[in-house]
C-alpha positions in Angstrom: 21.8 3.3 4.6 24.2 3.7 1.3 23.5 3.8 -2.5 25.6 2.6 -5.4 24.6 4.6 -8.4 25.0 4.2 -11.8 27.3 1.1 -11.5 28.8 -1.3 -14.1 27.5 -3.8 -12.5 28.2 -7.8 -11.8 25.9 -9.7 -10.1 27.3 -13.1 -10.6 23.9 -14.2 -11.4 24.1 -14.0 -15.1 26.9 -13.5 -17.5 26.2 -9.9 -18.7 26.8 -6.9 -16.6 24.2 -4.3 -15.8 24.0 -0.5 -15.6 22.2 -0.1 -12.2 22.3 0.9 -8.9 22.6 -0.7 -5.8 20.1 0.0 -1.9 21.5 -1.2 1.1 20.2 -1.3 4.0 21.2 -3.4 7.8 24.1 -4.3 6.4 21.6 -5.9 3.1 21.1 -5.7 -0.6 17.4 -4.4 -0.6 16.6 -3.5 -4.0 18.5 -3.5 -7.5 17.4 -1.6 -10.4 17.5 1.9 -12.4 16.8 4.9 -11.0 16.4 4.0 -7.3 15.8 7.0 -5.1 17.4 7.9 -1.9 16.6 10.4 0.7 18.7 12.7 2.6 20.3 10.4 5.2 21.0 8.0 2.7 24.8 7.9 1.8 25.7 7.5 -2.3 28.3 6.6 -3.7 28.8 7.7 -7.8 30.0 4.3 -9.3 29.8 5.9 -13.1 32.0 4.2 -15.6 32.9 2.0 -12.9 33.0 -1.7 -12.2 31.0 -3.2 -8.9 32.2 -6.9 -8.2 30.9 -9.0 -5.2 33.2 -9.1 -2.6 36.2 -11.5 -3.8 36.5 -14.3 -2.0 40.0 -16.1 -1.1 38.8 -20.3 -0.2 41.9 -21.4 1.2 43.9 -18.6 3.5 46.1 -18.8 6.3 45.4 -15.1 6.9 45.7 -13.6 10.3 47.4 -17.4 11.5 51.0 -16.6 9.9 51.4 -12.9 10.3 52.9 -10.4 8.6 56.1 -8.7 9.7 56.5 -11.2 12.3 59.2 -13.6 13.4 58.9 -17.6 13.2 57.9 -17.4 16.9 54.1 -15.6 15.5 53.5 -18.5 13.0 50.9 -20.3 14.8 49.8 -22.2 11.3 50.4 -26.1 12.8 50.2 -27.8 15.9 53.7 -29.6 15.7 53.8 -31.7 19.0 51.0 -34.3 17.4 49.8 -35.5 13.7 46.3 -35.8 14.7 44.9 -31.9 15.8 41.3 -32.5 14.9 40.1 -30.4 18.0 42.6 -27.3 16.8 40.5 -24.5 16.1 41.8 -21.6 13.3 39.5 -19.3 15.1 41.8 -19.1 18.1 45.4 -18.2 16.0 43.5 -15.6 14.1 45.3 -12.0 15.0 43.0 -9.4 13.0 45.6 -6.7 13.8 47.5 -8.6 11.2 48.6 -6.1 8.6 48.1 -7.9 5.7 43.8 -7.8 6.5 44.6 -4.5 5.0 46.1 -5.7 2.4 43.1 -7.6 1.5 40.5 -4.8 2.3 42.3 -3.0 0.0 42.3 -5.1 -2.9 38.5 -5.8 -2.8 38.7 -8.9 -0.5 35.7 -9.4 1.5 35.9 -12.7 2.6 38.2 -15.5 3.3 38.6 -19.2 4.9 40.9 -19.8 7.6 42.7 -22.4 9.4 45.7 -24.6 9.9 48.9 -25.0 7.9 49.6 -28.7 6.3 52.0 -29.9 8.7 49.8 -32.7 10.6 47.5 -35.4 8.5 44.6 -33.9 10.3 45.1 -30.4 11.6 41.9 -29.2 12.9 39.1 -26.5 11.7 38.8 -23.5 9.2 36.7 -21.2 9.6 35.4 -18.6 7.0 35.3 -14.7 8.5 34.9 -11.4 6.6 38.6 -9.2 6.3 37.2 -6.2 8.5 36.8 -6.1 12.3 39.0 -6.0 15.6 37.5 -9.0 17.1 37.6 -12.2 15.0 34.4 -13.3 16.5 32.5 -10.6 15.1 33.7 -11.6 11.8 32.8 -15.2 11.4 30.3 -16.3 8.9 30.1 -20.1 9.3 32.7 -21.9 12.3 33.6 -24.6 11.7 33.9 -24.5 7.7 35.6 -27.7 7.6 38.2 -30.0 8.9 41.8 -29.9 7.6 43.6 -32.8 6.5 47.0 -33.0 4.7 49.2 -35.4 2.2 51.3 -35.5 0.3 55.5 -34.2 1.5 54.3 -31.6 4.3 53.0 -34.1 6.9 56.0 -37.2 6.0 58.7 -34.3 6.6 57.5 -32.7 9.7 57.3 -36.1 11.0 59.6 -38.9 9.6 62.7 -37.2 9.6 62.4 -36.8 13.3 61.7 -40.7 13.2 57.8 -40.0 13.7 54.7 -41.7 11.9 54.1 -40.4 9.1 57.2 -40.9 7.2 55.4 -41.8 4.0 52.6 -41.9 1.7 50.9 -44.8 3.0 50.9 -43.8 6.7 50.2 -40.5 6.7 46.4 -42.1 4.9 46.3 -44.7 7.8 46.7 -42.2 10.2 43.4 -40.1 8.4 41.6 -43.6 8.5 41.9 -44.7 11.6 41.1 -42.2 12.6 38.1 -41.2 10.6 37.1 -45.3 11.6 37.6 -44.3 15.6 35.4 -41.0 14.4 32.6 -42.8 12.8 32.0 -45.9 15.1 31.8 -43.4 18.2 29.0 -41.7 16.2 26.9 -44.9 15.6 27.1 -45.7 19.1 24.5 -43.7 20.8 25.7 -44.8 24.3 29.1 -43.5 24.4 30.2 -40.5 26.7 31.6 -37.1 25.2 34.3 -37.2 23.8 35.7 -33.5 22.7 38.3 -35.0 20.0 35.3 -37.0 18.4 32.7 -34.2 18.8 34.9 -32.2 16.1 34.2 -34.3 13.7 29.8 -34.0 14.2 29.3 -31.8 11.3 31.6 -33.6 9.1 29.5 -36.7 9.3 26.5 -34.7 9.0 27.3 -33.3 5.9 27.5 -30.0 7.1 31.1 -29.2 6.5 33.9 -30.9 4.0 37.1 -32.0 4.9 39.5 -29.7 3.2 42.8 -32.1 1.8 45.8 -30.4 1.1 46.5 -32.3 -1.9 49.5 -31.4 -4.8 50.5 -34.5 -6.6 47.8 -36.6 -8.7 48.0 -39.5 -6.6 47.5 -37.5 -3.2 44.6 -36.7 -5.1 43.4 -39.4 -5.7 44.1 -41.0 -2.0 42.1 -38.1 -1.0 39.1 -38.7 -3.1 39.2 -42.2 -1.8 39.0 -41.8 1.8 36.5 -39.5 1.5 34.5 -42.2 -0.6 35.2 -45.1 2.0 33.5 -42.8 4.5 30.8 -40.8 2.6 32.1 -37.3 3.4 32.3 -34.2 1.7 35.5 -33.3 0.5 37.6 -30.2 -1.5 40.9 -30.7 -3.2 42.9 -27.5 -2.0 46.2 -26.8 -3.8 45.1 -29.7 -6.8 48.7 -28.5 -8.6 48.2 -31.7 -10.7 45.0 -31.6 -11.2 45.0 -30.9 -14.5 46.2 -34.8 -15.1 43.0 -36.2 -13.6 40.9 -34.0 -14.4 37.9 -36.6 -15.4 38.9 -38.3 -12.4 37.9 -34.9 -10.5 35.1 -34.0 -12.2 33.7 -38.3 -11.8 34.5 -37.7 -8.2 32.0 -34.5 -7.9 34.4 -32.7 -5.4 35.4 -29.4 -6.1 38.9 -27.8 -6.6 40.7 -25.1 -4.7 43.0 -24.1 -7.5 46.8 -22.7 -6.6 48.9 -21.4 -5.4 50.1 -20.6 -8.7 52.3 -17.7 -8.4 54.3 -18.2 -6.1 57.8 -20.9 -6.0 58.0 -24.9 -7.3 60.4 -25.3 -4.5 59.2 -29.2 -3.6 58.9 -32.0 -6.3 54.9 -31.9 -5.5 54.6 -28.9 -7.2 56.7 -29.1 -10.0 53.6 -29.3 -12.1 52.3 -26.3 -10.9 50.8 -24.2 -13.5 48.1 -21.1 -14.3 46.7 -23.6 -16.9 45.3 -25.9 -14.1 42.3 -24.2 -13.4 40.5 -23.9 -17.1 41.7 -27.4 -17.7 39.4 -28.3 -14.4 36.7 -26.2 -15.4 36.5 -27.3 -19.1 36.3 -30.9 -17.2 33.1 -30.4 -14.9 35.3 -29.4 -12.0 33.7 -26.6 -9.7 36.8 -24.2 -9.3 38.2 -21.4 -6.8 41.3 -19.4 -7.2 43.5 -19.4 -3.5 46.3 -17.6 -2.7 47.8 -20.1 -0.1 48.5 -16.4 1.8 51.1 -16.1 2.8 52.7 -18.3 0.3 50.9 -15.9 -2.3 50.6 -12.4 -0.7 46.5 -12.2 -0.6 46.2 -9.1 -2.6 47.3 -10.8 -5.6 44.5 -12.9 -5.8 42.9 -11.0 -8.1 46.1 -11.0 -10.4 46.0 -14.9 -10.0 42.5 -15.2 -10.9 43.5 -13.3 -14.1 46.5 -15.5 -15.0 44.2 -18.6 -14.9 42.3 -16.1 -17.4 44.5 -16.2 -19.9 45.5 -19.5 -19.5 42.3 -21.3 -20.1 39.6 -20.4 -17.7 38.8 -17.3 -19.0 37.0 -13.6 -17.6 33.8 -14.6 -16.7 34.7 -18.0 -15.0 38.1 -16.5 -13.5 35.5 -13.9 -11.7 33.4 -17.1 -10.4 36.4 -18.5 -8.8 36.4 -15.6 -6.7 33.2 -15.2 -5.9 29.9 -17.2 -6.4 32.3 -20.3 -6.9 34.5 -19.7 -4.1 30.9 -19.1 -2.2 29.3 -22.6 -3.3 32.9 -24.0 -2.4 32.9 -22.4 1.1 28.8 -23.2 1.4 28.6 -19.5 2.5 26.7 -18.7 -0.7 23.8 -18.0 0.9 25.3 -15.3 1.7 28.1 -14.1 0.2 29.5 -13.9 -3.9 27.0 -12.6 -6.0 25.2 -9.2 -5.5 21.7 -10.0 -5.2 18.9 -9.3 -2.9 18.4 -10.4 0.6 22.6 -11.0 0.4 25.1 -9.5 2.4 26.1 -6.0 1.0 29.8 -6.8 0.2 31.4 -5.5 -2.8 34.0 -4.0 -3.9 34.0 -0.8 -6.7 36.8 -0.8 -8.9 38.1 1.9 -11.4 38.6 -0.8 -14.7 38.9 -4.7 -14.9 40.3 -6.2 -11.7 42.8 -8.5 -14.1 44.8 -5.4 -15.1 47.6 -4.3 -12.5 46.9 -1.2 -13.3 43.0 -1.1 -12.4 42.4 0.4 -8.6 39.6 -0.4 -6.3 37.9 2.6 -5.7 35.7 1.4 -2.3 35.3 -2.0 -0.5 32.5 -2.2 1.9 31.3 -5.0 3.8 27.9 -5.8 5.4 26.7 -2.5 4.0 30.2 -0.3 5.8 32.9 1.3 3.6 35.7 0.0 5.4 38.4 1.4 2.5 38.6 4.1 -0.2 
């Protein structure tokens, strides 16, 4: 049991913080209120003068797959031998011993979406995991959590430059459509024998998980929306670099955006419009927005900084907090457990000595499942 006393609590269930206590039992929040009494067997954290937030969430990451302090041979983010690899599970590539997990905990990041990179038009399955543990199976919150697709430069250069398909944007979209068409036919025919590669799409077509689309340029964003609408599946628009140019179209689609990495080089033509203003413009147009580092493109510990820069460029402080807490949790479909401080939810939280958007602020304590995992 754990009791956080006298914290300035940002529950993310309402805009204004409250000064109160949080009581934790069996890894869950059981009470939030004033002057909660504790018995001798309860560990007490005095948060007087400090800010308490839900654990931060990075909604798009390759944490533990693209490992730090490792050679190129340890970058296992893509199965580069085939452009269509739906059966690849990001969970199988995550190494919890990656030193970046420590950086995540030290920055208050308690949950991440992890999965394959963007070399393949269909790259495989993402999982949502917590950032503390030695066995990845014990860290899982949701798996599979999404099916990765990618449009734009990455598939074209990975395959087209080698004389293979796809070599253009049309070819990439065509491969994705062919595969989804084949999968849809499979599920419409109940007499089919079980097909391991097509069974991967069951949760997608049952509406339980979305396509997770790597899209930077406006035309790629619109192509991803077009494909999702054609097949009646859900979608998240990851990176969404030129989203501010077509914000009304994105809002009209109803699909959320995971914006970033804006703290990175504009090293490709399709990211030439990268700017921290994108998140704010999308939010003001009615799009649900999360912020991503796309670790290791930007390092995971800079997630609060990225949110702060987005806040400065138009997103606003409260919506920036939502973009790395409750809105990120909603987009990742884990908001029933994470993203806000509420009775019944997982006791994942971070206590800051100041604002997470201030580079001089420090994390005092990070808590996952009611356990202090960094102090």
